[in-house]
KOLFISE-206137 format. One record per residue (C-alpha): x, y, z. Coordinates in Angstrom, 3 decimals. Layout:
TORRO         X         Y         Z
TORRO         X         Y         Z
...
***
This chain:
TORRO         X         Y         Z
TORRO    -6.729   -45.412     7.241
TORRO    -6.309   -42.142     9.426
TORRO    -3.657   -43.822    11.544
TORRO    -1.636   -44.632     8.471
TORRO    -1.884   -41.187     6.989
TORRO    -0.577   -39.835    10.484
TORRO     2.337   -42.499    10.187
TORRO     2.987   -41.563     6.652
TORRO     3.260   -37.740     7.150
TORRO     5.291   -38.034    10.150
TORRO     7.681   -40.288     8.266
TORRO     7.750   -37.726     5.464
TORRO     8.426   -35.178     8.169
TORRO    11.300   -36.914     9.588
TORRO    12.725   -37.298     5.996
TORRO    12.546   -33.468     5.669
TORRO    14.345   -32.967     9.178
TORRO    17.039   -35.727     7.960
TORRO    17.512   -33.350     5.015
TORRO    17.770   -30.423     6.968
TORRO    20.104   -31.951     9.025
TORRO    22.363   -32.869     6.030
TORRO    21.863   -29.357     4.983
TORRO    22.827   -27.903     8.111
TORRO    26.102   -30.105     8.390
TORRO    27.367   -28.434     5.196
TORRO    27.759   -25.211     6.931
TORRO    29.463   -26.721     9.768
TORRO    31.859   -29.084     8.028
TORRO    33.981   -26.096     6.725
TORRO    35.386   -25.709    10.362
TORRO    34.952   -29.171    12.188
TORRO    33.451   -32.448    11.820
TORRO    29.739   -32.306    12.442
TORRO    28.473   -34.621    15.214
TORRO    25.306   -35.908    13.611
TORRO    24.066   -37.319    16.901
TORRO    24.085   -34.211    18.758
TORRO    22.937   -32.009    15.898
TORRO    19.840   -34.519    15.988
TORRO    19.280   -33.980    19.372
TORRO    19.663   -30.213    19.212
TORRO    17.002   -30.132    16.376
TORRO    14.681   -32.144    18.440
TORRO    15.319   -29.741    21.513
TORRO    14.804   -26.810    19.358
TORRO    11.557   -28.110    17.754
TORRO    10.391   -29.160    21.351
TORRO    11.194   -25.518    22.589
TORRO     9.172   -23.988    19.610
TORRO     6.193   -26.230    20.302
TORRO     6.029   -24.522    23.852
TORRO     7.450   -20.620    23.341
TORRO     6.637   -18.336    20.534
TORRO     9.110   -16.580    17.888
TORRO    11.170   -19.712    17.092
TORRO    12.934   -19.316    20.475
TORRO    13.540   -23.010    20.011
TORRO    16.368   -22.234    17.403
TORRO    18.507   -20.242    19.793
TORRO    18.026   -23.154    22.121
TORRO    19.047   -25.657    19.146
TORRO    22.065   -23.649    18.805
TORRO    23.019   -23.598    22.540
TORRO    22.441   -27.344    22.755
TORRO    24.589   -28.169    19.739
TORRO    27.086   -25.358    20.373
TORRO    28.279   -26.557    23.936
TORRO    29.610   -30.067    22.209
TORRO    31.288   -28.268    19.133
TORRO    34.700   -27.099    18.692
TORRO    34.035   -23.487    17.793
TORRO    31.391   -23.089    20.466
TORRO    27.716   -21.873    20.853
TORRO    28.076   -18.401    18.768
TORRO    29.425   -20.603    15.853
TORRO    26.120   -22.906    16.155
TORRO    24.038   -20.096    16.388
TORRO    25.698   -18.479    13.022
TORRO    24.789   -21.528    11.371
TORRO    21.437   -21.656    12.530
TORRO    20.878   -18.056    11.178
TORRO    22.053   -19.406     8.011
TORRO    19.844   -22.047     7.931
TORRO    16.776   -20.269     8.547
TORRO    17.868   -17.322     6.179
TORRO    17.727   -19.930     3.632
TORRO    14.358   -20.965     4.648
TORRO    12.740   -17.426     4.331
TORRO    13.875   -17.260     0.658
TORRO    12.260   -20.883    -0.012
TORRO     9.011   -20.007     1.887
TORRO     8.635   -16.641     0.147
TORRO     9.150   -18.315    -3.349
TORRO     6.554   -21.248    -2.443
TORRO     4.030   -18.468    -1.193
TORRO     4.616   -16.601    -4.317
TORRO     4.012   -19.724    -6.506
TORRO     0.821   -20.294    -4.592
TORRO    -0.342   -16.821    -5.292
TORRO     0.739   -17.035    -9.019
TORRO    -1.188   -20.475    -9.126
TORRO    -4.287   -18.697    -7.733
TORRO    -4.580   -20.446    -4.639
TORRO    -7.016   -18.508    -2.444
TORRO    -6.026   -16.881     1.042
TORRO    -2.566   -16.634     0.608
TORRO    -2.301   -13.152    -0.787
TORRO    -1.238   -11.341     2.491
TORRO     1.188   -14.049     3.143
TORRO     2.803   -13.755    -0.103
TORRO     3.013    -9.969     0.480
TORRO     4.474   -10.482     3.826
TORRO     7.167   -12.861     2.870
TORRO     8.128   -10.770    -0.230
TORRO     8.748    -7.725     1.867
TORRO    10.581   -10.157     4.397
TORRO    12.888   -11.406     1.772
TORRO    13.428    -7.993     0.235
TORRO    14.269    -6.535     3.376
TORRO    16.650    -9.366     4.016
TORRO    18.250    -8.916     0.810
TORRO    18.420    -4.977     1.502
TORRO    20.170    -5.667     4.825
TORRO    22.588    -7.924     3.611
TORRO    23.471    -5.542     0.779
TORRO    23.754    -2.493     3.495
TORRO    26.035    -4.853     5.674
TORRO    28.399    -5.329     2.661
TORRO    28.315    -1.671     1.776
TORRO    28.736    -0.493     5.131
TORRO    30.839    -3.446     6.593
TORRO    33.540    -1.116     7.863
TORRO    31.583     0.866    10.281
TORRO    29.334    -2.110    11.164
TORRO    32.556    -3.916    12.396
TORRO    33.424    -0.972    14.501
TORRO    30.063    -0.880    15.757
TORRO    30.200    -4.544    17.000
TORRO    33.422    -3.701    18.491
TORRO    31.818    -1.038    20.475
TORRO    28.831    -2.688    21.544
TORRO    30.791    -5.994    22.678
TORRO    33.252    -3.562    24.426
TORRO    30.865    -2.550    26.897
TORRO    30.907    -5.846    28.624
TORRO    33.739    -7.717    30.293
TORRO    36.252    -9.282    28.808
TORRO    34.741   -12.908    28.688
TORRO    31.521   -11.610    27.182
TORRO    33.215    -9.280    24.887
TORRO    35.060   -12.015    23.546
TORRO    31.866   -14.445    23.024
TORRO    30.155   -11.294    21.379
TORRO    32.923   -10.889    18.892
TORRO    33.266   -14.724    18.302
TORRO    29.649   -14.742    17.295
TORRO    29.992   -11.654    14.962
TORRO    32.973   -13.237    13.435
TORRO    31.194   -16.798    13.026
TORRO    28.448   -15.002    11.267
TORRO    30.420   -13.142     9.006
TORRO    32.286   -16.397     8.102
TORRO    29.326   -18.262     7.589
TORRO    28.006   -16.133     4.893
TORRO    31.561   -15.179     3.563
TORRO    32.533   -19.109     3.179
TORRO    29.515   -20.430     1.607
TORRO    31.257   -20.285    -1.534
TORRO    33.243   -23.416     0.031
TORRO    29.755   -25.090     0.400
TORRO    28.846   -27.673    -2.617
TORRO    26.192   -25.676    -3.964
TORRO    24.926   -28.463    -6.195
TORRO    24.465   -30.557    -2.891
TORRO    23.090   -27.621    -0.913
TORRO    20.548   -27.158    -3.590
TORRO    19.744   -30.983    -3.660
TORRO    19.474   -31.092     0.186
TORRO    17.341   -28.060     0.240
TORRO    14.857   -29.099    -2.705
TORRO    14.709   -32.848    -0.825
TORRO    13.845   -31.342     2.449
TORRO    10.910   -29.085     1.029
TORRO     9.704   -31.717    -1.088
TORRO     9.617   -33.904     1.911
TORRO     7.822   -31.356     3.799
TORRO     5.503   -30.190     1.691
TORRO     4.438   -33.988     0.947
TORRO     4.025   -34.439     4.720
TORRO     1.753   -31.447     4.761
TORRO    -0.510   -32.964     1.968
TORRO    -0.578   -36.319     3.803
TORRO    -1.283   -34.813     7.116
TORRO    -4.057   -32.874     5.392
TORRO    -5.483   -35.875     4.122
TORRO    -5.642   -37.170     7.433
TORRO    -7.201   -33.952     9.134
TORRO    -9.857   -33.966     6.318
TORRO   -10.789   -37.708     7.417
TORRO   -11.626   -36.185    10.779
TORRO   -14.041   -33.750     9.226
TORRO   -11.415   -30.428     9.373
TORRO   -11.508   -29.940     5.528
TORRO    -7.727   -28.994     5.313
TORRO    -5.634   -29.217     2.032
TORRO    -1.711   -29.249     1.998
TORRO    -1.677   -25.684     1.095
TORRO    -3.770   -24.919     4.358
TORRO    -1.339   -26.772     6.534
TORRO     1.486   -24.879     5.010
TORRO    -0.093   -21.477     5.387
TORRO    -1.125   -22.462     9.129
TORRO     2.440   -23.291     9.745
TORRO     4.109   -20.327     8.049
TORRO     1.454   -17.485     7.526
TORRO     1.601   -14.403     9.033
TORRO    -0.663   -15.570    11.815
TORRO     1.835   -18.257    12.816
TORRO     4.893   -15.985    13.317
TORRO     4.399   -15.105    16.915
TORRO     2.575   -18.419    17.744
TORRO     3.588   -21.516    19.409
TORRO     3.100   -25.203    17.740
TORRO     1.088   -25.946    20.487
TORRO    -1.067   -22.850    19.782
TORRO    -1.406   -23.815    16.120
TORRO    -2.659   -27.237    17.418
TORRO    -4.908   -25.666    19.559
TORRO    -6.782   -23.764    16.806
TORRO    -8.121   -27.161    15.628
TORRO   -10.140   -27.745    18.914
TORRO   -13.241   -26.059    17.409
TORRO   -13.280   -27.928    14.445
TORRO   -12.687   -31.728    16.077
TORRO   -10.743   -32.981    19.132
TORRO    -9.698   -35.638    16.919
TORRO    -8.009   -33.334    14.213
TORRO    -6.292   -31.754    17.192
TORRO    -4.934   -34.898    18.883
TORRO    -3.438   -35.851    15.101
TORRO    -1.930   -32.300    14.725
TORRO    -0.319   -32.729    18.161
TORRO     1.054   -36.378    17.270
TORRO     2.446   -35.009    14.190
TORRO     4.185   -32.253    15.862
TORRO     5.455   -34.833    18.923
TORRO     6.000   -38.083    17.343
TORRO     9.220   -36.848    15.083
TORRO    10.791   -35.464    18.120
TORRO    10.598   -38.601    19.991
TORRO    11.774   -40.243    16.962
TORRO    14.847   -38.083    16.419
TORRO    15.843   -38.214    20.083
TORRO    15.325   -42.231    19.944
TORRO    17.757   -42.367    16.849
TORRO    20.664   -41.127    18.759
TORRO    20.054   -43.888    21.523
TORRO    20.314   -46.760    18.943
TORRO    23.415   -49.217    19.326
TORRO    26.298   -47.838    17.594
TORRO    25.992   -50.329    14.953
TORRO    22.575   -49.459    13.845
TORRO    23.650   -45.840    13.882
TORRO    26.453   -46.470    11.632
TORRO    24.158   -47.890     9.473
TORRO    21.818   -44.917     9.234
TORRO    24.899   -42.832     8.728
TORRO    25.869   -44.967     5.671
TORRO    22.179   -44.730     4.314
TORRO    22.710   -40.936     4.650
TORRO    26.017   -40.996     2.884
TORRO    24.395   -40.600    -0.325
TORRO    23.141   -37.111     0.325
TORRO    26.081   -36.053     2.227
TORRO    29.189   -38.172     2.623
TORRO    30.579   -37.735     6.181
TORRO    33.761   -36.266     6.053
TORRO    36.783   -38.580     6.850
TORRO    38.535   -38.731    10.354
TORRO    41.547   -36.901     8.811
TORRO    39.721   -34.167     6.879
TORRO    41.339   -30.852     6.881
TORRO    39.076   -28.278     8.324
TORRO    39.701   -24.298     8.243
TORRO    39.800   -22.953    11.671
TORRO    37.283   -20.371    12.485
TORRO    39.748   -18.782    14.391
TORRO    43.673   -20.355    14.508
TORRO    44.222   -18.916    18.210
TORRO    43.910   -21.147    21.272
TORRO    44.965   -18.700    23.844
TORRO    41.692   -16.523    24.483
TORRO    43.806   -13.489    24.843
TORRO    45.348   -13.905    21.504
TORRO    42.017   -14.465    19.968
TORRO    40.718   -11.251    21.580
TORRO    43.508    -9.134    20.350
TORRO    43.254   -10.604    16.917
TORRO    39.203   -10.006    16.737
TORRO    39.807    -6.419    18.406
TORRO    42.285    -5.744    15.592
TORRO    40.019    -7.153    13.010
TORRO    36.612    -5.381    14.135
TORRO    38.579    -2.357    14.553
TORRO    39.710    -2.366    11.144
TORRO    43.714    -2.026    11.930
TORRO    45.991    -3.367     9.495
TORRO    43.709    -5.003     7.234
TORRO    46.423    -6.197     4.859
TORRO    47.930    -7.920     8.006
TORRO    44.390    -9.749     8.907
TORRO    44.108   -10.913     5.225
TORRO    47.773   -12.314     5.059
TORRO    47.449   -13.692     8.669
TORRO    44.488   -15.558     8.007
TORRO    45.191   -16.858     4.448
TORRO    48.344   -18.562     5.902
TORRO    47.178   -19.838     9.409
TORRO    43.185   -20.809     8.928
TORRO    44.406   -24.345     8.340
TORRO    46.481   -24.634    11.542
TORRO    45.910   -24.144    15.079
TORRO    47.938   -21.806    17.101
TORRO    49.042   -23.473    20.331
TORRO    51.397   -20.657    21.714
TORRO    52.802   -17.349    20.341
TORRO    56.820   -17.177    20.972
TORRO    57.534   -14.075    19.279
TORRO    60.417   -12.031    20.747
TORRO    62.796    -9.326    19.681
TORRO    62.028    -9.311    16.018
TORRO    59.330    -8.045    13.467
TORRO    58.808   -11.551    12.903
TORRO    55.945   -13.831    14.396
TORRO    56.822   -17.286    15.873
TORRO    54.273   -19.719    16.704
TORRO    53.669   -23.140    18.082
TORRO    51.264   -24.809    15.649
TORRO    49.461   -28.156    15.031
TORRO    47.549   -29.356    12.039
TORRO    46.368   -33.134    11.484
TORRO    50.057   -33.719    10.589
TORRO    51.623   -33.141    13.806
TORRO    53.229   -30.037    15.828
TORRO    55.536   -27.609    14.524
TORRO    57.018   -24.104    14.774
TORRO    55.836   -21.518    12.297
TORRO    57.620   -18.245    11.521
TORRO    56.162   -15.773     9.241
TORRO    56.309   -11.754     8.479
TORRO    54.898    -9.199     6.134
TORRO    55.852    -6.531     3.997
TORRO    59.484    -5.579     4.346
TORRO    59.973    -8.011     7.277
TORRO    58.496   -10.598     4.785
TORRO    61.386    -9.682     2.533
TORRO    63.889    -9.731     5.157
TORRO    62.455   -13.407     6.605
TORRO    62.878   -14.689     3.055
TORRO    66.452   -13.883     3.108
TORRO    66.532   -15.661     6.352
TORRO    64.694   -18.781     4.954
TORRO    67.325   -18.782     1.861
TORRO    70.068   -18.830     4.247
TORRO    68.833   -21.707     6.106
TORRO    68.291   -23.683     2.816
TORRO    71.763   -22.639     1.447
TORRO    73.366   -23.408     4.858
TORRO    71.400   -26.806     4.942
TORRO    72.244   -27.966     1.242
TORRO    76.133   -27.372     2.205
TORRO    75.473   -29.743     5.415
TORRO    78.245   -28.693     7.421
TORRO    76.122   -26.872    10.169
TORRO    73.675   -28.285    12.423
TORRO    70.197   -26.159    11.607
TORRO    66.709   -26.502    12.356
TORRO    64.976   -28.700     9.974
TORRO    62.671   -26.771     7.289
TORRO    59.514   -28.589     6.623
TORRO    58.052   -26.075     4.097
TORRO    57.944   -22.516     3.332
TORRO    57.525   -19.791     0.714
TORRO    58.436   -16.476    -0.079
TORRO    55.857   -14.668    -1.883
TORRO    55.288   -10.904    -2.698
TORRO    54.818    -9.000     0.625
TORRO    54.711   -12.089     2.798
TORRO    57.198   -14.981     3.796
TORRO    56.578   -18.168     6.030
TORRO    58.167   -21.233     7.000
TORRO    57.638   -24.350     9.286
TORRO    60.214   -25.753    11.466
TORRO    60.252   -29.323    12.831
TORRO    59.225   -29.389    16.458
TORRO    60.808   -31.905    19.133
TORRO    59.460   -32.068    22.538
TORRO    63.278   -32.667    23.903
TORRO    64.547   -29.597    22.189
TORRO    64.973   -26.399    24.333
TORRO    66.647   -22.952    24.068
TORRO    70.002   -22.774    25.612
TORRO    68.457   -20.304    28.165
TORRO    66.178   -23.160    29.339
TORRO    68.828   -25.653    29.297
TORRO    71.263   -23.788    31.169
TORRO    68.957   -23.420    33.738
TORRO    68.038   -26.722    34.035
TORRO    71.598   -28.715    33.706
TORRO    74.822   -28.046    35.241
TORRO    76.543   -25.119    34.123
TORRO    79.620   -27.090    32.789
TORRO    77.248   -29.040    30.282
TORRO    76.019   -25.718    28.934
TORRO    79.406   -24.431    28.823
TORRO    80.696   -27.538    27.090
TORRO    78.093   -27.331    24.129
TORRO    78.474   -23.841    23.994
TORRO    82.104   -24.183    23.237
TORRO    81.074   -26.828    20.843
TORRO    78.947   -24.270    18.850
TORRO    81.716   -21.588    18.738
TORRO    84.325   -24.285    17.625
TORRO    81.774   -25.641    14.708
TORRO    80.894   -22.174    13.820
TORRO    84.869   -21.165    13.410
TORRO    85.504   -24.380    11.469
TORRO    82.227   -24.379     9.178
TORRO    80.990   -20.869     8.891
TORRO    83.815   -18.413     9.909
TORRO    86.443   -20.222     7.673
TORRO    87.980   -18.809     5.317
TORRO    87.938   -15.227     6.616
TORRO    88.676   -12.226     4.608
TORRO    89.640    -8.513     5.711
TORRO    87.099    -6.196     6.890
TORRO    86.148    -3.519     4.042
TORRO    86.417     0.138     4.755
TORRO    83.256     0.832     2.813
TORRO    81.250    -1.678     4.552
TORRO    82.507    -0.597     8.128
TORRO    81.290     3.227     7.110
TORRO    77.978     1.975     6.273
TORRO    77.898    -0.166     9.423
TORRO    78.841     2.912    11.493
TORRO    76.259     5.211     9.736
TORRO    73.439     2.865     9.721
TORRO    73.924     1.075    13.063
TORRO    75.360     3.432    15.080
TORRO    74.516     6.984    14.004
TORRO    71.037     6.214    12.829
TORRO    69.915     4.404    16.027
TORRO    71.600     6.923    18.344
TORRO    69.474     9.591    16.565
TORRO    66.449     7.322    16.883
TORRO    66.894     7.343    20.559
TORRO    67.505    11.251    21.117
TORRO    64.272    11.610    18.944
TORRO    61.856     9.188    20.619
TORRO    59.326    10.274    23.025
TORRO    59.960     8.993    26.595
TORRO    63.756     8.272    25.641
TORRO    64.858    11.785    24.706
TORRO    64.751    13.127    27.960
TORRO    66.835    10.326    29.317
TORRO    69.253    10.495    26.610
TORRO    70.054    14.165    27.537
TORRO    71.089    13.500    31.213
TORRO    75.093    13.164    31.678
TORRO    74.206    10.708    34.600
TORRO    71.291     8.168    34.893
TORRO    70.480     6.150    37.909
TORRO    69.512     2.610    37.069
TORRO    68.135     0.402    39.879
TORRO    70.129     2.903    42.249
TORRO    73.359     2.347    40.307
TORRO    74.726     5.512    39.105
TORRO    75.727     5.253    35.365
TORRO    77.204     7.760    32.656
TORRO    74.661     9.039    30.305
TORRO    74.773     9.014    26.683
TORRO    76.525    12.537    26.416
TORRO    79.034    11.157    29.032
TORRO    79.747     8.320    26.812
TORRO    80.510     9.654    23.432
TORRO    83.856     8.371    23.049
TORRO    82.672     4.835    22.660
TORRO    80.455     5.941    19.567
TORRO    83.528     7.803    18.117
TORRO    83.687     6.952    14.474
TORRO    87.651     7.500    14.315
TORRO    87.934     4.902    17.412
TORRO    85.387     2.431    16.011
TORRO    86.925     2.499    12.530
TORRO    90.226     1.776    13.775
TORRO    89.137    -1.330    15.878
TORRO    86.718    -2.704    13.421
TORRO    89.493    -2.598    10.610
TORRO    91.017    -5.557    12.137
TORRO    87.788    -7.365    12.364
TORRO    87.809   -10.941    10.341
TORRO    84.846   -11.032     7.622
TORRO    82.851   -14.265     6.866
TORRO    79.246   -15.729     6.627
TORRO    77.621   -15.277    10.066
TORRO    74.699   -16.204    11.545
TORRO    74.008   -12.919    12.801
TORRO    71.897   -13.435    15.732
TORRO    73.692   -15.821    18.301
TORRO    71.579   -15.070    21.365
TORRO    70.836   -18.074    23.935
TORRO    67.326   -18.187    22.492
TORRO    68.605   -19.264    19.141
TORRO    70.455   -22.003    19.966
TORRO    68.597   -25.204    20.711
TORRO    69.769   -28.011    22.917
TORRO    68.291   -31.442    22.857
TORRO    67.896   -32.722    26.286
TORRO    69.442   -36.233    26.919
TORRO    71.494   -35.979    24.083
TORRO    73.897   -33.002    24.809
TORRO    73.503   -31.918    20.957
TORRO    72.328   -28.650    19.474
TORRO    71.094   -26.723    16.390
TORRO    70.737   -23.136    15.425
TORRO    67.580   -21.190    14.193
TORRO    66.728   -17.718    13.332
TORRO    69.734   -16.253    11.355
TORRO    69.985   -12.508    10.763
TORRO    71.122   -11.021     7.626
TORRO    71.879    -7.574     6.328
TORRO    74.482    -6.601     9.091
TORRO    76.358    -4.475     6.628
TORRO    79.510    -5.247     8.301
TORRO    79.569    -9.310     8.229
TORRO    82.195   -10.189    10.981
TORRO    82.085   -13.021    13.445
TORRO    82.852   -10.802    15.931
TORRO    78.847    -9.409    15.480
TORRO    77.945   -13.017    16.418
TORRO    79.926   -13.007    19.641
TORRO    78.607    -9.703    20.557
TORRO    75.217   -11.063    19.957
TORRO    76.060   -13.911    22.523
TORRO    77.384   -11.272    25.075
TORRO    74.077    -9.489    24.412
TORRO    72.694   -12.463    26.346
TORRO    75.282   -13.584    28.806
TORRO    76.621    -9.761    29.644
TORRO    73.511    -8.072    29.075
TORRO    70.984   -10.073    30.420
TORRO    68.655    -9.494    27.469
TORRO    66.596   -12.680    28.042
TORRO    65.720   -11.653    31.644
TORRO    64.771    -7.987    30.501
TORRO    62.212    -9.630    28.232
TORRO    60.555   -11.447    31.129
TORRO    60.431    -8.283    33.058
TORRO    56.947    -6.688    32.570
TORRO    57.078    -3.207    33.909
TORRO    59.671    -0.326    34.194
TORRO    59.077     3.067    36.201
TORRO    60.860     6.265    35.082
TORRO    61.304     9.317    37.348
TORRO    63.652    12.155    35.944
TORRO    66.965    10.609    35.499
TORRO    65.971     7.388    37.099
TORRO    64.859     4.001    35.893
TORRO    63.843     1.210    38.225
TORRO    62.853    -2.397    37.135
TORRO    62.993    -5.528    38.388
TORRO    66.317    -7.257    36.908
TORRO    67.009   -10.661    37.920
TORRO    70.081   -12.483    36.873
TORRO    71.179   -15.931    37.493
TORRO    74.437   -17.362    38.716
TORRO    74.411   -19.818    36.098
TORRO    74.449   -16.586    33.571
TORRO    77.431   -15.342    35.378
TORRO    79.268   -18.695    35.145
TORRO    78.724   -19.050    31.395
TORRO    79.432   -15.143    30.805
TORRO    82.815   -15.951    32.777
TORRO    83.318   -18.969    30.521
TORRO    82.817   -17.186    27.358
TORRO    84.865   -14.455    28.156
TORRO    87.779   -16.821    28.987
TORRO    86.962   -18.379    25.565
TORRO    87.553   -14.963    23.685
TORRO    90.636   -13.891    25.942
TORRO    92.356   -17.135    24.873
TORRO    91.377   -16.725    21.045
TORRO    91.725   -13.085    20.434
TORRO    93.809   -10.164    21.060
TORRO    92.859    -7.644    23.778
TORRO    91.887    -4.961    20.883
TORRO    89.942    -7.780    19.171
TORRO    88.070    -8.568    22.400
TORRO    87.246    -5.106    22.880
TORRO    85.805    -4.862    19.370
TORRO    83.526    -7.764    20.258
TORRO    82.171    -5.812    23.233
TORRO    81.677    -2.825    21.090
TORRO    79.615    -4.897    18.781
TORRO    77.526    -5.984    21.650
TORRO    76.865    -2.265    22.314
TORRO    75.876    -1.721    18.691
TORRO    73.712    -4.747    19.002
TORRO    71.718    -2.935    21.890
TORRO    71.682     0.379    19.786
TORRO    69.957    -1.915    17.055
TORRO    67.576    -3.034    19.244
TORRO    66.282     0.227    20.383
TORRO    64.056     1.187    17.180
TORRO    62.268    -1.915    17.518
TORRO    61.431    -1.322    21.178
TORRO    60.517     2.226    20.512
TORRO    57.916     1.206    17.807
TORRO    56.612    -2.083    19.320
TORRO    57.234    -2.090    22.979
TORRO    57.500     1.763    24.025
TORRO    56.224     1.280    27.514
TORRO    59.168    -0.982    28.352
TORRO    61.783     0.818    25.947
TORRO    63.517     2.768    28.800
TORRO    64.326    -0.569    30.408
TORRO    66.477    -1.652    27.267
TORRO    67.937     1.822    27.447
TORRO    68.903     1.187    30.657
TORRO    70.442    -2.086    29.538
TORRO    72.167    -0.196    26.825
TORRO    73.668     1.882    29.585
TORRO    74.819    -0.518    31.926
TORRO    76.608    -2.480    29.265
TORRO    78.172     0.953    27.946
TORRO    79.425     1.793    31.384
TORRO    81.229    -1.827    31.704
TORRO    82.816    -1.354    28.529
TORRO    83.993     2.325    29.578
TORRO    85.236     0.899    32.653
TORRO    87.094    -2.207    31.356
TORRO    88.730    -0.330    28.329
TORRO    89.548     3.206    29.553
TORRO    90.918     5.832    27.196
TORRO    94.512     5.918    26.503
TORRO    96.319     9.168    27.215
TORRO    97.562    10.720    24.361
***
């Protein structure tokens, strides 16, 4: 009889552990597919550690054991275990309160203890919510004491804990309540059957006595083995029963994970009634979308440092359903990322605020041109322009590379042929028909793109001194400074040149990075147009192309450091022979098609593109801004030499 009662209590305890497993996985499945076998082993390990060590250290081992195999790691696993135990405190407090109200003797102190414990937890939660800003900064400060790896682990745990509680609303509350109820009904039934078995050994225990022994104030700092030892004075047999009751379920839980796959599948199907297993292609939120640890660390530092909270909120709203593989953002305020979801890999571009409004215009441009069907463009998979935010996804193809990469992995002749086809196609589809330039648009262009940007340079910290020199040395080359190049920015001269520019629909950002070539096919398409140029002349597109091939913009983007001393600017400036060859080909194309005055206009538009680049670099890349200022000076000096001032 005693053996039967023991087996019955063990079976009920296992049922309770099963419902705990199903409840625990509800917190996990928001972010990733739960691995029930690993979780079951983790619970067995955790309970085994609690058998030997006090203070529920086994829960930490449960998180460590399970988290090693989870996509989101040990910190996330620990956060879910904390949530699991957080709910247990409330249930135990309610049960002790119920026992107290029912007049059960000997539970007064325990009921009071758990009541205070539950109130303290509730108060702590309220304080954390009320003071979440300072607490986030405190988390960042504490984690920042350690090296980068430990700092990231600490911030990820804090982030996991916050989101586990915040995303509790995503859990099916009815199923959570059902699993919790069935778990505790099974546990209480197990305690009652165990008490009957212990009474048969002369222990004189009731179900509430077992509950009190396991959860009372005396048991808080004791191991399960210590609790078992308390029965030695009553009956060695009772001690043996208690020991078996603790250990047999752990062995059974571990053994279940070793069953053949067919049997494990049957058990999973049986458990599906309480918590259906998610489909293999189910969508999960990303706890953090970034794959690169540096990107994760930068984002978490921004979040816990309370920097740009609106950006963080919008970023998570857009990107929590994707995995960010690489950040390919370059010279704009929009972010471009290589992403992946269950549907495949794609490019995502997004921006917020005024930059989002600008990106919305870009999206509209792409959709309008795609509807015309005359120009090869990137395929827009999806996108939306919303108040304060715009994003869109572009198709990804492994054979598609920027012309910069294509140029340096193929013969120059092939790149020159593709580029000539790009320019010919643009001329036939986008630039035709052309109309005369508007004097008012030219004036607005000169005021907004020339004078305003020159003023920004002359006022910028780190550039104002350089901008005042008549002569600047760039990598040992003597260059005229801005004051000595004033004639290039003279309104009367520019007005006269630009009056002869044709005006039409343009791409607006025709750098080599925005011309995408398909390797093996010798075909191409365009990405990332730029609107809002005021003076919409095809010459701006040619000037942007020259910013790549003449100014070497892409090589500067790959240069990490620049040094400045008085009027000297030094940096590693690499320029390939392929760039020189393609620049010569483009220059020949321009000279063949346009008059000398028009070609001069195109080069001056290139110079203005360098001016337009400077505010972005001043705001977003201040340490390297002098290098791009040097690029502006080198281009300006070339133009000054190629197109000298005409006497008279």
